N, C-alpha and C positions, 0 to 999 in steps of 0.2 A: 253057705253063701250062694251056692247054685240054686238051692231050693227057694231061698228068699228072693232072688232075682226072678225066678220062675213065677212066683206068686205076683210080684209087682208088675212084671211085664204082661202077664195074662190079663190082669185087671186093666192095665193101660190100653191094651189093644181093644178090649170090649168097650171101654169108655170112649176111646177116640173114634171108633166107628159109630157108636150110638149117638154121640153128640152131633156129628155131621148129619146123620139121618134125621134127627129131631129138628134141627135148624133148617136144613135145606128143603125137606119135604113137608114142613108144617104149612098150614093155611096162612097166607100172608108172608111166608118166609121165602127161601131161595138162596142161591149162591151169593146174591148181592148183600145178604145180611152179614155174611162172614167177615168182610172187611170192617164193618162198623163194630161188630162184636170184639174183634181182636184189638182194635184201636181204643175203643171207649169202654170196654168191659174187662178184657183179659189183661191189658197192660196196667190199668190202675190196680187191678187185683194183685198183680205181681209185685207192684211197688208197695202196696199195703202189706203183703206177706213179707217182703224183705225187711220192712220196718219192724214187724212183729218178730220175725226170726232173729234179727239183730238184737232185739231186746231180750228175747227168751234164751238165746244161746249164752248170754252172760249170767243167767240165773238158774239154768237147768242143765243137767248132764245130757250127754248125747243120747243115751238110752231113753231117758225120760222125754226128751224132745221128740224122738222118733215115735214113741208111743202116743204122745199127745197129738201129733200131727195126723197119724194114721187113724186114730179114734175120731178126730174131728172130721176127717173126710168121710169115714164110715157113718157117722151120725147124719151128715147131710144126705148121703145116698139113701139111707134108710128113710129119711123124711121125704125125699123125692119119690121113692117107690110107693110109700104107704099113703101119702097125702097129696103131694103136688101133682103127680102124674094122673091119678084117678080123677082129680078135680081140675085138670088143666083148662078145659073149655070154660068153666065158670070163673076161674081165676084170671084168665088172660084178659087183657084190657082191649077188647075189640072196639068198644064205643070210642074210647080215647084215641085209639089208633086210626079209626075211620075219620075222626075229626082232624087229626094231624095230617092225614093224607090229603085232605081237601085244601089245606092252606100251605103245605110244604111243597117244594118242587119235586119233580119225579126222581131227581138224582138222590134224594134223601129217603127213597122208599126202603132201603135197607135199614136205616135208623128207625123207621116206623115199625118194620117187622121185628126189630130187636125189642122195642117197647111192647108191642102187641103180645108176643110170646115170651114174657119176662121169666117164666119158670124155666123155659129152655135156655134162656140167657144165663141164668144162674148155674144150670147144669153144665153148659158149655165152659164157663169159667172154671168150675171145679174140676172138670175132666182135663182141661188144659194144664191146670196147676198140678194135678196128680203126676203127670209125666215128668214135669220139670222138678218138682219138689221131691216126691218119693223115690223116683228112679235116679234123676240127675244129681240131686243134692244129698238126700239121706243115704241112699245105698252106696254111692261112690264115696261119700264121706266116711262111712263105716269101712268100706274096702281099703281106703287109704290108711286107716288107723290100724287095721289088723293084718295087712299084707306087707311082707318084707320087701325091701327094694330088690333083692335078688330074684324073688318069685314073680314080681309084678309083670315083666314083659311077657311071660308065658301064661300067668294066671289070669290077667285081666282080659285078654281076648277070649280065653276059654270059659271065663265066668259067664259070658253072654250066651253060651250054648243053651243052657237051661232056659234063659230068657226068650230065646228065639224059637225053641221048641214050644214054649208057651204061646208065643205069638202065632205060630202055625196052628196050634191046637185051638186057640181062641177064634181064628178065622173059620175053622171047621165048625165050631160051636155056633158061631153067628149064622152061618149058612144053614145049619140044621134047625135053629130056632126060626129062621125066616121061612124055611120050607114048611115047618109046622104051622106057622101063622098064615100061610097062603090059603089054607083051608079053614081058617078061623073067621070070626065075625068082625071084620072091619076094624074100627077104632078100638072096640072092646078087646079084640084079640091082640092088637098091638100093645095095649096097656098091660095085658097079662104077660106078654112077651117081655116087656120092659121090667116088670116086677120080678119075673123069673131071672132075668139077667142081673138085676140088682142083688138078688139073693146069692147068686154065684159070686158077685163082686164082694159082698160082705163076708162070705165064707173064705175067700182068698185073703182078704184083709186080716181076718182072725188068724189064719194059718201064718201069715207074714209076721204078726205080732209074736206068736209063739216061737217061731224060728229065730226071730231077732233076739228074743230073750235068751234062748239057748246059746246063740253065738256070743252075746256079750258076757255070759256067765262062764262059758267054757273056753273061749278063745281070747285071752287078753292081748293087748297090742304088743307086737314084737319090738325089741330094742334094735331098730334098724337105722338109728341116727347116731352119728358119732360127733363128739365135740371137736370142732374145727375152727381155726381163726377165720374171720370173714375175709373173703377175697375181694379186691377192689373192683367195682364196676362190672360185676358178673352179669352176663346176658346170654340169651339163647344163641347158639351158633347156627350155621346153615342147616344143621341136622344133627341127629344123635349118631355118634360113631359106633363102631362095632367092637371097640376095645375096652372102654371103661366108662364109668359114670362119676361125675363130680357135680356137686350141687352148687347153686348160687347162694348169695348172701342172704341171711335172715336176721331178724331182730333178736332172736333168741340165741344165735350162735350155734344152733344144732344143725348138722349137715350129714348127708349120707354119701356113701361110695360103695359101688359094687363092681363086680367083674364079669357080669353075665353077658355082656357084649351087645346089649340092645339100646343103651342110652348113653348120652354124653352131653354135658353142658359145658361149652367152651368158655373160657374166661378171656379177659383182655390180654393184650401183649404183656409179657413179663411174668405170666403164670403158666405152669404146665402141670400135667398129672404126675403123681408120685411114681417113682420107679418101683418095680415089683419087690425089690429088696427092702423097701421102706415099710414101716408099720402101716397097717390099714388106717385110712383116714388122715394121713399126714399130707401136708401141702408143701410143695417145693417151689421156691422163688428163683428165677434165673438171673435176676439183676439185684445186686446188693449194695447199690450206691447209697450214701447217707440220706439223700433227699427222699428216696423211696421208702427207706426204713422209717424216716420221720413221719411220712404220710401214713404208713401202716400203723404206727404207734398212735397217731392222732385218731384214726378211725376206731382203733380198739378202745381208746379212752371215751370217745363219743358213744360207742355202743354200751360201755359199762355205765355211763351216766344215764343213758336212756333206760337201761334195765333197772337202775336204781329208782328212777322216776316212776316207772311202771309199777315197781314193787310198792312204792309209797302210795300210789293211786289205787291199789287193789282194795277190794272190799274185805269184810270180815272173813270170808271164806278163802281169801288168798287169790281170788280170781278177779282180774281187772275188768271193769265194766267199760264198754265202748259205746259211743253214740253212733247215730247214723252217719254223721260226718266222718267219724273214724273209719267206718266201713268203706266209704268211698275214698278215703285217704289211702287205705290199703290198695285199692284199685289204681289210684294215681301214682303211688310211690314204688310200685314194683314193675319192672320191665316185663317180667314173665307174665304177670297178671294182665298188663295192658295188651300184650301180644295175644293172649288167649281171648281177651274181650273182643279184639278186632276179628279174630277168627270166628268167634261165636256170632257176632253181628252179621258178618258176611254170609255165614252158613244159614242163618235164619232168614236173611233177605232173599237169597237165591231159592231156598226151599219153599218159602211162602209164595213167591211169585209163580213158581212152577205148579204148586198145588192148587192155587186159586184158578189158574187157567184150566188145569186138568179137570177139577171138580165141576167147573162151570160147563164144560162140554160133556162130562159124564152125566150131569143132570138132564141134558138134552137127549142122551141116548137111553137113559133109564129114568123115566119120569115117575114111576111108581115107587113107594117106599120099600116094598118087598124086593124088587129088582135092584134098587140102589144098595140096600143093605147086603144082599147076597153078593153083589160084585165087590163091595168093600171087604167082605169075608174072604173072597178069593184072593184079593190083593194082599190082605194080611197074611194069608198062608204062603203066597209067593214070596213076600218079603221075609218071612221067617226062614224059609228054605234057603234063599239067597244069602241071608246073613249067617246062617249056620255054616254054609260052605265057605264063606269068606273067613269066618272065625277059625275054622279048622286049619286053613292055610296061613292065617295071620302070623304065627310065629316064624314061619319061613319067610314071609314078606318082610318082617322086621329085620331078619338077618340079611336078606338080599338087598333090600331097598334102603334100609336105615330109617331113622325117625322121619326125616323130611319126605322121603318118597311115600311112606305110608300115610302121613298127614295130608299129602297132596292128592290122594286117591279120590276123595269125595269131591273136591273142587273140579278135578278134571272130568269126572263123570257128569257133573252138572253142566260144565262148559260145553263139552262135545255133544253129549246127549241132548242137552237143552237147545242147542242150535237147530237140530233137526226137528225137535218137538215144536218149538215156537214157529219155525218156518211152516210146518203143516197147519198150525193153529191160525196163522195169519192168512194162509191160502183159503182155509175153510170159511173164515169170517169174511174174506173179500168176495168170494163167489156165492156163499149160501147164508151169510149172517142174517140178512133181513128175513129171508124165508124161514130160517130156524127160529127166530124170535116170534114170528107169527104162528108157527106150528106149536111152539111151547105155550103161547097164550091160548090157543084153541084146544090144547090137550091132545094133539095128534102127533104122529111120528115125524121126526125131524128129517129134512131132505138130505140126500147123499149119505145114506147110512154106511156105505162102504168106506167113505173118507172119514166120517165121524167115528165109526167103529175102529178104524186103524189108528186114528188120533188118540182115542181113549185107551186102547191097548198099549200103544207106544208110551203114553203118559204113565200107565200103570207099571210098565217095565222100568222106565226111568225112575219112578218113585221107589220101586222095590230095590233097585241097585244102588241108588243114592242113599236110601235109608240103611241098607245093609252095610255099605261102606262106612257110613257115619258111625254106626254102633259097633262094628267089628274092627275098624281101623282108626278112624278119626277120634272117637271117644277114648279108647285106650291110650292113644298117643297123648291126648290132652291130660288124662289122669296121671300119666307118668311124670308130667311136669309138676303136678300138685304135690307129689310125694316129696319133692325137693324143697318145698316152701315151708315156712314156719306155720305155727298154729293159726295166726291171723290170716295168712294167705289161703290156708286149707279150709277155713270156715267162712269168714266174712267175705273174702275175695271170691271164693267159689260160689257163695250164695249170690253175690252181685252178678256174676257171669251166668250161672246156670239158670237162675230164676228170672232175672231181668234182661240180661244180655241177649239170650236166645229169643226172647219175646220182642225186644226193641227192633232187632233186625227185621223181623216179619212185619212189625207195625209200620215201618218206614215205607214199605212198598204197598202194604194193604191200604194205608191211609190215602194213597194216591189212586187207588183203583176206582 
């Protein structure tokens, strides 16, 4: 699992940095193109993928689905490296974009740039989806299947060690490639750099496929779910306690319980955790009045009827097929899924706002593609190092702070760090905004480099710590909740949150930029 996450994360870091460089430094591009790309290209792509994934997940095994998705991404990246990138200038719609620019208002210049450099638009969408799909959905879906509940609080944070070693290594590789290109021949040298980078990406994808096959063959899913009667009105408490773990209700009636001390799902009044002397997985009710017993019996009967209806609606393979409406019904019908969706939306909104402002100022400080890419490589290395450090101490943080304290780490970093960052950004734009825009148009250095440099470095630190907290603390805490859900919540509900939810939060703010 560590090797698999290493490969996926290395590839994601390379793609994430390269997509920004292509879009922001391209002729007719810039930071203003990114909001239009994310709203009118990435979000529709995410929705289309969700539809396709919902359909395919009912007809393909998890292993076959993983292979098909990774091979599909690899095919596009090979096409981009061998055909689209070398012929980008002849393929790009410069004449159409010039005509659009003459009739459209200046505020739609980003949309014109998106159309002009359409091959980079496709690459941007694919790179964005790689992170959400291959890392957020496929990898963690596999981890949820093969990781026992007792091992999750310790294993999940440490799983990311390999991923963030890969991120730091990818940053060094990016900077090395940029240094080699600095002595190369302009656009031709950059094209060769992109092709070499895509060769590395394809190699990592091939290794990921091989490792995934080894995992699925040698590591069957553990039996970490016990048969339990459904508790009424289960919901997330204020935090995960340090004494026990009890799961919420599911359609299948399968539930988990551990004693590792890192998780707890509290139930409504009238339910409590089993005493140590009881058998594992047993539930204890504190109130035994006839009315409550009757309600419990009615709920059990409703669950049995639902299971019978699902069995009757299954296909020949015994696997029920769900529509897209069923996927969103899972999102609406589970309190845990709804809470995770809100968390994902808020996370995406805050991160996207910060990144947009930061990269806009970074473009002023580093106008050349070489300098821009080199700095992104440094940021990737810093982010990897910070995340590794947080992952090492994350088991201790889960013990000391509990689930709620760990899950709140990323929002608190963005809140307090973002306050100082945006104050500096507002100050720079107030005093030097007009002069900076004129300097960017003339291709000369931006004014007040001391303030601009501090703003960019501060944004890089905020980015590194917020991303590190997200993947070492916030993401493992989120995945611990998925373990307690049924198959519908862990597949379709997770897909709706990871692929679409994370994007929608960003689109809300980017669409207003």
